[in-house]
C-alpha positions as CSV (number, residue, x, y, z in Angstrom):
1,M,-77.8,-36.0,22.7
2,L,-78.6,-32.3,22.4
3,R,-78.4,-30.6,19.0
4,K,-75.7,-27.8,19.2
5,G,-77.2,-24.4,19.3
6,L,-80.9,-25.4,19.8
7,V,-81.0,-25.5,23.5
8,N,-79.3,-23.6,26.3
9,L,-79.5,-23.3,30.0
10,S,-82.4,-21.2,31.3
11,L,-83.1,-20.0,34.8
12,S,-86.7,-19.4,35.8
13,K,-86.9,-15.6,35.7
14,Q,-84.5,-15.0,38.5
15,P,-83.3,-11.5,39.4
16,F,-79.8,-10.4,38.3
17,K,-78.1,-10.8,41.7
18,Q,-79.5,-14.2,42.5
19,T,-77.2,-16.9,41.0
20,Q,-78.4,-20.5,41.4
21,V,-75.6,-22.6,42.8
22,H,-76.1,-25.9,44.5
23,K,-73.1,-27.1,46.4
24,K,-72.1,-30.7,47.4
25,P,-69.5,-30.1,50.1
26,L,-66.4,-32.3,50.0
27,S,-64.4,-33.2,53.0
28,Q,-60.9,-31.9,53.1
29,F,-59.5,-35.4,53.1
30,K,-61.5,-36.4,50.0
31,R,-60.6,-33.2,48.1
32,M,-56.9,-33.7,48.8
33,H,-57.1,-37.4,47.8
34,L,-58.8,-36.6,44.5
35,Q,-56.3,-33.8,43.7
36,Q,-53.4,-36.1,44.4
37,D,-54.9,-39.0,42.3
38,C,-56.0,-36.9,39.3
39,Q,-53.6,-34.0,39.4
40,V,-56.7,-31.9,38.7
41,S,-58.3,-29.1,40.8
42,S,-61.7,-27.5,40.5
43,S,-61.7,-24.6,42.9
44,S,-64.5,-23.0,40.9
45,S,-66.7,-26.1,40.7
46,S,-70.0,-26.6,42.4
47,S,-72.9,-28.8,41.4
48,S,-76.3,-27.9,40.1
49,S,-79.4,-30.0,39.9
50,S,-80.0,-31.5,36.5
51,S,-83.3,-29.9,35.9
52,D,-84.1,-27.2,38.6
53,G,-84.9,-23.9,36.8
54,V,-83.6,-25.1,33.5
55,S,-85.4,-25.0,30.2
56,A,-84.6,-24.9,26.5
57,L,-84.0,-21.5,24.7
58,L,-83.8,-20.6,21.1
59,V,-80.5,-19.7,19.5
60,L,-79.9,-15.9,19.1
61,P,-80.1,-15.7,15.3
62,D,-83.5,-17.4,15.3
63,V,-85.3,-14.6,17.2
64,A,-86.3,-11.1,16.0
65,P,-83.7,-8.4,16.4
66,A,-85.9,-6.7,18.9
67,E,-85.9,-9.8,21.1
68,Q,-82.1,-10.6,20.8
69,E,-81.0,-8.3,23.7
70,K,-83.5,-9.9,26.1
71,L,-82.5,-13.4,25.0
72,F,-78.8,-12.5,25.3
73,V,-79.3,-11.4,28.9
74,Q,-81.1,-14.6,29.7
75,K,-78.2,-16.6,28.3
76,L,-75.7,-14.6,30.3
77,R,-77.7,-15.3,33.5
78,Q,-78.0,-19.0,32.7
79,C,-74.2,-19.3,32.4
80,C,-73.9,-18.2,36.0
81,V,-74.9,-21.7,37.0
82,L,-71.8,-23.7,38.2
83,F,-71.3,-27.4,37.9
84,D,-69.3,-30.0,39.8
85,F,-66.3,-31.2,37.7
86,L,-64.3,-32.7,40.6
87,S,-66.2,-34.8,43.1
88,D,-68.6,-36.2,40.5
89,P,-67.3,-35.5,36.9
90,L,-70.1,-37.6,35.3
91,S,-73.0,-35.8,36.9
92,D,-75.2,-33.4,34.9
93,L,-73.4,-34.2,31.6
94,K,-76.4,-33.0,29.6
95,W,-76.5,-29.6,31.3
96,K,-72.7,-29.2,31.3
97,E,-72.8,-29.6,27.5
98,V,-75.8,-27.1,27.3
99,K,-73.8,-24.5,29.1
100,R,-70.7,-25.1,27.0
101,A,-72.8,-24.7,23.9
102,A,-74.4,-21.5,25.2
103,L,-71.0,-20.0,25.9
104,S,-69.7,-21.0,22.5
105,E,-72.7,-19.5,20.8
106,M,-72.3,-16.2,22.6
107,V,-68.6,-16.0,21.6
108,E,-69.6,-16.3,18.0
109,Y,-72.5,-13.9,18.4
110,I,-70.4,-11.0,19.7
111,N,-67.6,-11.8,17.3
112,H,-69.7,-11.7,14.1
113,N,-72.4,-9.1,15.0
114,R,-72.2,-5.4,15.5
115,S,-74.2,-3.2,17.9
116,V,-75.1,-6.2,20.1
117,I,-73.1,-4.9,23.2
118,T,-75.7,-2.4,24.5
119,E,-75.6,-0.7,27.9
120,P,-77.7,-3.3,29.7
121,I,-75.3,-6.0,28.6
122,Y,-72.3,-4.6,30.5
123,P,-73.3,-5.5,34.1
124,E,-74.6,-8.9,33.0
125,V,-71.3,-9.8,31.3
126,V,-69.1,-8.6,34.2
127,H,-71.3,-10.5,36.7
128,M,-71.2,-13.7,34.7
129,F,-67.4,-13.5,34.4
130,A,-67.1,-12.8,38.2
131,V,-69.4,-15.7,39.2
132,N,-67.5,-18.2,37.1
133,M,-63.9,-17.0,37.7
134,F,-63.6,-15.3,41.1
135,R,-63.1,-18.1,43.6
136,A,-60.7,-19.3,46.2
137,L,-57.9,-21.2,44.7
138,P,-57.0,-24.6,46.1
139,P,-53.9,-24.8,48.3
140,S,-50.6,-25.4,46.5
141,S,-49.8,-29.1,45.7
142,N,-46.3,-28.5,47.1
143,P,-46.2,-25.4,49.2
144,T,-43.0,-26.1,51.2
145,G,-41.1,-28.2,48.7
146,A,-38.5,-27.2,46.1
147,E,-39.4,-24.6,43.5
148,F,-41.5,-25.7,40.5
149,D,-39.3,-27.0,37.7
150,P,-41.2,-26.6,34.4
151,E,-39.0,-29.3,32.8
152,E,-39.7,-31.9,35.5
153,D,-42.9,-31.1,37.3
154,E,-46.5,-31.4,36.0
155,P,-48.9,-28.6,36.9
156,T,-52.2,-29.2,38.6
157,L,-55.0,-28.5,36.0
158,E,-58.4,-26.9,36.6
159,A,-61.1,-29.6,36.2
160,A,-63.7,-27.0,35.1
161,W,-61.6,-25.7,32.3
162,P,-64.0,-26.7,29.5
163,H,-66.3,-24.0,30.8
164,L,-63.7,-21.6,32.1
165,Q,-61.9,-21.4,28.8
166,L,-65.1,-20.3,27.0
167,V,-65.8,-17.7,29.7
168,Y,-62.3,-16.3,29.2
169,E,-62.8,-16.3,25.4
170,F,-66.1,-14.6,25.7
171,F,-64.8,-11.9,28.0
172,L,-61.8,-11.2,25.7
173,R,-64.2,-10.9,22.7
174,F,-66.3,-8.5,24.8
175,L,-63.2,-6.3,25.5
176,E,-62.0,-6.5,21.9
177,S,-65.3,-5.7,20.3
178,P,-65.5,-2.5,18.3
179,D,-68.8,-1.8,20.2
180,F,-67.0,-1.9,23.6
181,Q,-67.2,1.4,25.4
182,P,-64.8,1.8,28.4
183,N,-66.7,4.8,29.8
184,I,-69.7,2.5,30.4
185,A,-67.7,-0.6,31.4
186,K,-65.6,1.4,34.1
187,K,-68.7,1.3,36.3
188,Y,-68.4,-2.4,36.6
189,I,-64.7,-3.2,35.9
190,D,-63.3,-1.3,38.9
191,Q,-60.4,-1.7,41.4
192,K,-62.2,-4.6,43.2
193,F,-62.6,-6.4,39.9
194,V,-58.9,-6.0,39.1
195,M,-57.8,-7.1,42.5
196,Q,-59.8,-10.3,42.2
197,L,-58.4,-10.9,38.7
198,L,-54.8,-10.5,40.0
199,E,-55.5,-13.1,42.7
200,L,-56.2,-15.7,40.1
201,F,-52.6,-15.4,38.7
202,D,-51.6,-17.8,41.5
203,S,-53.5,-20.6,39.7
204,E,-51.4,-23.7,39.0
205,D,-53.0,-24.2,35.6
206,P,-50.8,-22.5,33.0
207,R,-53.7,-22.4,30.6
208,E,-55.6,-20.1,32.9
209,R,-52.6,-17.9,33.6
210,D,-52.2,-17.5,29.8
211,F,-55.7,-16.2,29.5
212,L,-55.4,-14.0,32.6
213,K,-52.3,-12.4,31.1
214,T,-54.1,-11.4,27.9
215,T,-57.2,-10.2,29.8
216,L,-55.3,-8.0,32.3
217,H,-53.2,-6.5,29.4
218,R,-56.4,-5.6,27.5
219,I,-57.9,-4.0,30.7
220,Y,-54.7,-2.0,31.3
221,G,-54.8,-0.7,27.7
222,K,-58.5,0.3,27.7
223,F,-58.9,1.7,31.3
224,L,-56.5,4.6,31.8
225,G,-57.8,5.2,35.3
226,L,-56.8,1.7,36.4
227,R,-53.2,1.7,35.2
228,A,-51.6,3.1,38.3
229,Y,-53.6,0.8,40.5
230,I,-52.7,-2.2,38.4
231,R,-49.0,-1.4,38.6
232,K,-49.3,-0.8,42.4
233,Q,-51.0,-4.1,43.0
234,I,-48.5,-6.0,40.9
235,N,-45.7,-4.4,42.9
236,N,-47.4,-5.6,46.1
237,I,-47.5,-9.2,44.7
238,F,-43.8,-9.0,43.9
239,Y,-43.0,-7.6,47.4
240,R,-44.9,-10.4,49.1
241,F,-43.2,-12.9,46.8
242,I,-39.7,-11.6,47.4
243,Y,-39.8,-11.0,51.2
244,E,-42.5,-13.3,52.5
245,T,-43.7,-16.3,50.6
246,E,-41.1,-16.9,47.8
247,H,-44.0,-18.9,46.2
248,H,-46.3,-17.6,43.4
249,N,-47.3,-19.3,40.2
250,G,-47.9,-16.2,38.1
251,I,-44.7,-14.2,38.4
252,A,-43.6,-15.0,34.8
253,E,-47.0,-13.9,33.3
254,L,-47.0,-10.7,35.4
255,L,-43.5,-9.8,34.2
256,E,-44.5,-10.5,30.7
257,I,-47.3,-7.9,31.0
258,L,-44.9,-5.5,32.6
259,G,-42.5,-5.9,29.8
260,S,-45.1,-4.6,27.4
261,I,-46.0,-1.8,29.8
262,I,-42.4,-0.7,30.3
263,N,-42.0,-0.6,26.5
264,G,-44.7,2.1,26.4
265,F,-43.3,4.3,29.2
266,A,-42.9,7.9,28.1
267,L,-39.5,9.6,28.3
268,P,-38.0,10.9,30.6
269,L,-38.9,8.1,33.0
270,K,-40.9,9.0,36.0
271,E,-39.2,8.6,39.4
272,E,-41.7,5.9,40.4
273,H,-40.7,3.8,37.4
274,K,-37.0,4.0,38.4
275,I,-37.9,3.0,42.0
276,F,-39.8,0.0,40.6
277,L,-36.7,-1.1,38.7
278,L,-34.3,-0.7,41.6
279,K,-36.6,-1.8,44.5
280,V,-38.8,-4.5,42.9
281,L,-37.3,-5.9,39.6
282,L,-33.7,-6.2,40.7
283,P,-34.4,-7.9,44.1
284,L,-36.4,-10.6,42.1
285,H,-33.0,-11.9,41.1
286,K,-32.3,-13.3,44.6
287,V,-35.3,-15.6,44.8
288,K,-34.5,-19.3,44.6
289,S,-37.1,-20.0,41.9
290,L,-35.5,-17.4,39.5
291,S,-35.3,-20.0,36.7
292,V,-39.1,-20.0,36.3
293,Y,-39.4,-16.3,35.3
294,H,-35.8,-15.2,34.5
295,P,-36.3,-14.6,30.7
296,Q,-39.2,-12.3,31.3
297,L,-37.3,-10.5,34.1
298,A,-34.2,-10.0,32.0
299,Y,-36.4,-8.5,29.2
300,C,-37.9,-6.0,31.6
301,V,-34.5,-4.9,32.9
302,V,-33.1,-4.5,29.4
303,Q,-36.2,-2.5,28.4
304,F,-35.5,0.0,31.2
305,L,-31.8,0.4,30.1
306,E,-32.9,1.0,26.5
307,K,-35.2,3.8,27.9
308,D,-32.6,5.3,30.2
309,S,-28.9,4.4,29.9
310,T,-28.1,6.2,33.1
311,L,-29.7,3.3,35.0
312,T,-26.9,0.9,33.8
313,E,-24.5,1.4,36.7
314,P,-27.0,0.7,39.5
315,V,-28.4,-2.3,37.6
316,V,-25.0,-3.9,36.9
317,M,-23.9,-3.2,40.5
318,A,-27.1,-4.8,41.8
319,L,-26.5,-7.9,39.7
320,L,-23.0,-8.2,41.0
321,K,-24.4,-7.8,44.5
322,Y,-26.9,-10.7,44.0
323,W,-24.5,-12.8,42.1
324,P,-24.9,-16.5,43.0
325,K,-22.1,-18.0,45.1
326,T,-22.9,-21.7,45.0
327,H,-25.7,-22.1,42.5
328,S,-24.0,-22.7,39.1
329,P,-27.2,-22.9,36.9
330,K,-28.3,-19.6,38.4
331,E,-24.9,-18.1,37.7
332,V,-25.3,-19.1,34.0
333,M,-28.6,-17.2,34.0
334,F,-26.9,-14.1,35.4
335,L,-24.2,-14.4,32.6
336,N,-27.0,-14.5,30.0
337,E,-28.7,-11.4,31.3
338,L,-25.4,-9.6,31.7
339,E,-24.6,-10.2,28.0
340,E,-28.0,-8.8,27.1
341,I,-27.2,-5.7,29.1
342,L,-23.8,-5.3,27.5
343,D,-25.5,-5.5,24.0
344,V,-27.4,-2.3,24.7
345,I,-24.9,-0.5,27.0
346,E,-23.5,2.9,26.1
347,P,-19.7,3.2,25.9
348,S,-19.8,6.0,28.5
349,E,-21.7,3.8,30.9
350,F,-19.5,0.8,30.2
351,V,-16.5,2.6,31.6
352,K,-18.2,3.1,34.9
353,V,-18.8,-0.6,35.5
354,M,-16.1,-2.4,33.6
355,E,-13.7,-3.1,36.4
356,P,-16.0,-4.8,38.9
357,L,-17.8,-6.5,36.0
358,F,-14.6,-8.1,34.6
359,R,-13.4,-9.0,38.0
360,Q,-16.6,-11.1,38.3
361,L,-16.0,-12.5,34.8
362,A,-12.5,-13.5,35.8
363,K,-14.0,-15.5,38.7
364,C,-16.4,-17.1,36.3
365,V,-13.6,-18.1,33.9
366,S,-11.9,-19.8,36.8
367,S,-15.0,-21.7,37.9
368,P,-14.7,-25.4,38.1
369,H,-18.2,-25.7,36.7
370,F,-17.5,-25.9,33.0
371,Q,-20.8,-24.4,31.9
372,V,-20.1,-21.2,34.0
373,A,-16.6,-20.9,32.5
374,E,-17.9,-21.7,29.0
375,R,-20.7,-19.1,29.2
376,A,-18.3,-16.4,30.4
377,L,-15.8,-17.1,27.6
378,Y,-18.6,-16.9,25.0
379,Y,-18.5,-13.1,25.6
380,W,-15.4,-13.1,23.4
381,N,-17.5,-14.1,20.5
382,N,-19.7,-11.0,20.8
383,E,-18.5,-8.3,18.4
384,Y,-19.9,-5.4,20.3
385,I,-18.5,-6.5,23.6
386,M,-15.1,-7.0,21.9
387,S,-15.2,-3.5,20.6
388,L,-15.9,-2.2,24.1
389,I,-13.0,-4.3,25.5
390,S,-10.7,-3.1,22.7
391,D,-11.4,0.5,23.6
392,N,-10.5,-0.2,27.2
393,A,-8.0,-3.0,26.9
394,A,-5.4,-1.2,29.1
395,R,-7.7,-1.6,32.1
396,I,-9.5,-4.9,31.2
397,L,-6.6,-7.1,30.1
398,P,-4.6,-6.8,33.4
399,I,-7.8,-8.0,35.2
400,M,-8.6,-10.9,32.9
401,F,-5.1,-12.1,32.0
402,P,-4.2,-13.9,35.3
403,A,-7.4,-16.0,35.2
404,L,-6.9,-16.8,31.5
405,Y,-3.2,-17.6,31.9
406,R,-3.6,-19.9,34.9
407,N,-6.6,-21.8,33.5
408,S,-5.3,-22.3,30.0
409,K,-4.0,-25.7,31.0
410,S,-5.1,-26.3,34.6
411,H,-8.8,-26.4,33.9
412,W,-10.1,-29.9,33.9
413,N,-12.4,-29.4,30.8
414,K,-10.6,-29.4,27.5
415,T,-13.4,-27.3,25.8
416,I,-12.5,-24.5,28.2
417,H,-8.9,-24.7,27.1
418,G,-9.8,-23.9,23.5
419,L,-12.1,-21.0,24.5
420,I,-9.4,-19.6,26.8
421,Y,-6.8,-19.8,24.0
422,N,-9.2,-18.1,21.7
423,A,-9.7,-15.3,24.2
424,L,-5.9,-14.9,24.7
425,K,-5.5,-14.9,20.9
426,L,-8.0,-12.0,20.6
427,F,-6.2,-10.1,23.3
428,M,-2.9,-10.6,21.7
429,E,-4.1,-9.4,18.3
430,M,-5.8,-6.4,20.0
431,N,-2.7,-5.0,21.7
432,Q,0.5,-7.1,21.4
433,K,2.6,-4.8,23.6
434,L,0.1,-4.9,26.4
435,F,-0.2,-8.6,26.0
436,D,3.6,-9.0,26.3
437,D,3.7,-6.8,29.4
438,C,0.9,-8.8,31.1
439,T,2.7,-12.0,30.3
440,Q,6.0,-10.7,31.8
441,Q,4.1,-9.4,34.9
442,E,2.4,-12.8,35.4
443,K,5.7,-14.6,35.0
444,A,7.2,-12.2,37.6
445,K,4.3,-12.8,40.0
446,L,4.7,-16.6,39.7
447,K,8.4,-16.4,40.2
448,E,8.1,-14.0,43.2
449,R,5.5,-16.4,44.7
450,E,7.8,-19.4,44.2
451,E,10.7,-17.5,45.8
452,A,8.5,-16.6,48.7
453,W,7.6,-20.3,49.3
454,M,11.2,-21.3,49.0
455,K,12.1,-18.8,51.6
456,I,9.4,-20.1,53.9
457,E,10.6,-23.6,53.3
458,S,14.2,-22.6,54.1
459,L,13.1,-21.0,57.3
460,A,11.2,-24.1,58.2
461,R,14.3,-26.3,57.7
462,S,16.1,-24.2,60.3
463,N,13.4,-25.2,62.8
464,P,14.7,-28.0,65.1
465,Q,11.3,-29.8,64.8
466,Y,11.4,-29.7,60.9
467,V,12.3,-33.4,60.7
468,M,9.3,-34.4,62.8
469,C,6.8,-32.4,60.8
470,V,8.0,-32.7,57.2
471,D,5.8,-34.7,54.7
472,P,8.1,-37.2,53.1
473,S,5.8,-37.7,50.1
474,G,5.9,-34.1,49.1
475,L,2.2,-34.2,48.2
476,N,1.4,-31.1,50.3
477,S,4.0,-28.9,48.7
478,P,2.7,-25.3,48.6
479,V,5.1,-24.4,45.8
480,E,3.5,-26.9,43.4
481,M,0.0,-25.7,44.4
482,E,0.7,-22.0,43.8
483,T,2.6,-22.4,40.5
484,D,0.3,-25.0,39.0
485,G,-0.3,-23.7,35.5
486,P,1.4,-23.1,32.1
487,F,4.8,-21.7,33.1
488,I,6.1,-20.4,29.7
489,E,9.8,-19.4,29.4
490,D,9.4,-16.4,27.3
491,V,6.7,-14.2,25.6
492,Q,7.3,-15.5,22.1
493,M,6.7,-19.1,23.2
494,L,3.4,-18.1,24.9
495,K,2.3,-16.3,21.7
496,K,3.1,-19.4,19.5
497,T,1.3,-21.7,22.0
498,V,-1.8,-19.5,22.0
499,Q,-2.0,-19.4,18.3
500,A,-1.4,-23.2,17.8
501,R,-3.8,-24.2,20.6
502,A,-6.6,-21.9,19.5
503,I,-6.5,-23.5,16.0
504,Q,-6.3,-27.0,17.4
505,M,-9.1,-26.6,19.9
506,A,-11.4,-25.0,17.3
507,R,-11.0,-28.1,15.2
508,E,-11.7,-30.4,18.2
509,Q,-14.8,-28.5,19.2
510,R,-16.4,-29.0,15.7
511,K,-15.9,-32.8,16.1
512,E,-17.4,-33.0,19.6
513,R,-21.1,-33.5,20.2
514,P,-22.7,-30.7,22.1
515,L,-23.3,-31.3,25.8
516,V,-27.0,-31.2,26.7
517,R,-28.9,-31.6,29.9
518,R,-30.6,-35.0,30.2
519,K,-34.0,-34.8,31.7
520,S,-35.1,-37.3,34.3
521,D,-37.1,-40.2,33.1
522,L,-40.2,-39.5,35.2
523,P,-43.6,-41.0,34.5
524,Q,-45.9,-38.4,32.9
525,D,-49.6,-38.0,33.4
526,S,-51.2,-38.5,29.9
527,F,-54.2,-36.4,30.7
528,T,-52.1,-33.4,31.8
529,T,-49.8,-33.8,28.7
530,K,-52.7,-34.0,26.3
531,A,-54.5,-31.0,27.9
532,L,-51.4,-28.8,27.6
533,E,-50.7,-29.9,24.1
534,T,-54.2,-29.0,22.9
535,H,-54.4,-25.7,24.6
536,R,-54.9,-22.7,22.4
537,R,-53.1,-19.5,23.6
538,A,-55.3,-16.5,24.1
539,E,-53.4,-14.4,21.6
540,D,-53.7,-17.2,19.0
541,M,-57.4,-17.4,19.6
542,L,-57.9,-13.7,19.1
543,T,-55.8,-13.7,15.9
544,N,-57.5,-16.6,14.3
545,H,-61.0,-15.2,14.9
546,D,-60.0,-11.8,13.5
547,G,-58.4,-13.4,10.5
548,R,-55.2,-11.4,10.8
């Protein structure tokens, strides 16, 4: 057993560009078999001999200050040796532990010492990071199947993570150090480096994507010359995802970075930023795997509207254009996002979109899927939305009233009945005269429709073949289908019914248990579960070390 901190990997005086890597090639069948059995990938792993070019080194604090830079460089070069974590996990355990200890020591070294990041260190750090991180990712475990469901599916974890995590931590400490000088680092952290970093976002390991997110965000903040390039390459990833592959593991993390970037955009917004919203962010709503990244996407859209309210109309119209027709869970997500938009909308912009918007809401209220109808009716619990409706009730109530009126008793879910009566009650209190007019108009429409069907039936009876075609059971009567709903004899009775039912349903809702989605009882991989539970987020790691 090696004593921690007393020994580290050492290469036998090799030049900077020569990294010692010994590979044990795996057949494609064996690699796929191992990945399926273990749910673990190691695209960065390769094996090294247990003793070739390796010797013990002193720990950094034990040498004279004049020798520390030289020893630091040696340790960085040593950490360029890669090990096999997949085909033979038990091989070279001694030297794997030595490399892990070396990385851990260097993390503490640059975190607690000043003036240790000198100019010769920059190329060594970037090279060590590139050797360990930049590799070809393994193929997707399910490239043509259904989209990844974070509640049901388990991710494929990176087998070499014990080393990769420390490399990420060390590089983040390097970027965060007070001694870090972007003017020197820009010679080595260039466009090629950023491009290779972005390619790693397709990793299936959520722990790696978390560190990548923080790393790219720090690079964006410190290298002004790379900002436009980073945004452009992220755009290209989104374009490829939307129009070609519809499969990428890092969309949520990239959107999270963009949310922070958008928050810092200067006003007035540049035309390129508006184009990005309209041509990239909004089309992301039509991808089938929207549920994986929708919270981050909605945040980005709302950030744009808070920056420039004139973008509200094209955004809302685009959402209505992409509105799901047969996917109810996706429809609920759209309703969530639409409410977030309405929370920040300007009254002048609301007037431009309210009619098509409430026509869609009327369809949602009439949806046979109770969660869609329920989510739409929750809009009437939002005080700001109700103030907007109150100011424009003359145009909104005639749109919404037919859907509310017809579904107040005909909808199969009794919870929806209570929410509808609550909405009708609010409309009635808002403008009683308008409510009465809408009630009379709806009654007149139903009566007119009934008379039209009676006229058609009368004409049918005059047909000589009527006796041969008539349905004696009366089950297919069009009159009953069209007039199905609460036919109230007068306005006062409707108003009394609305008030009574709203109070009654409010009481019943408090007694009912909330409906929740029951997850499938699928067997879970204990290794994957434990690895994800013990993962330290990059932001938490930086905060804990800084003591803030």
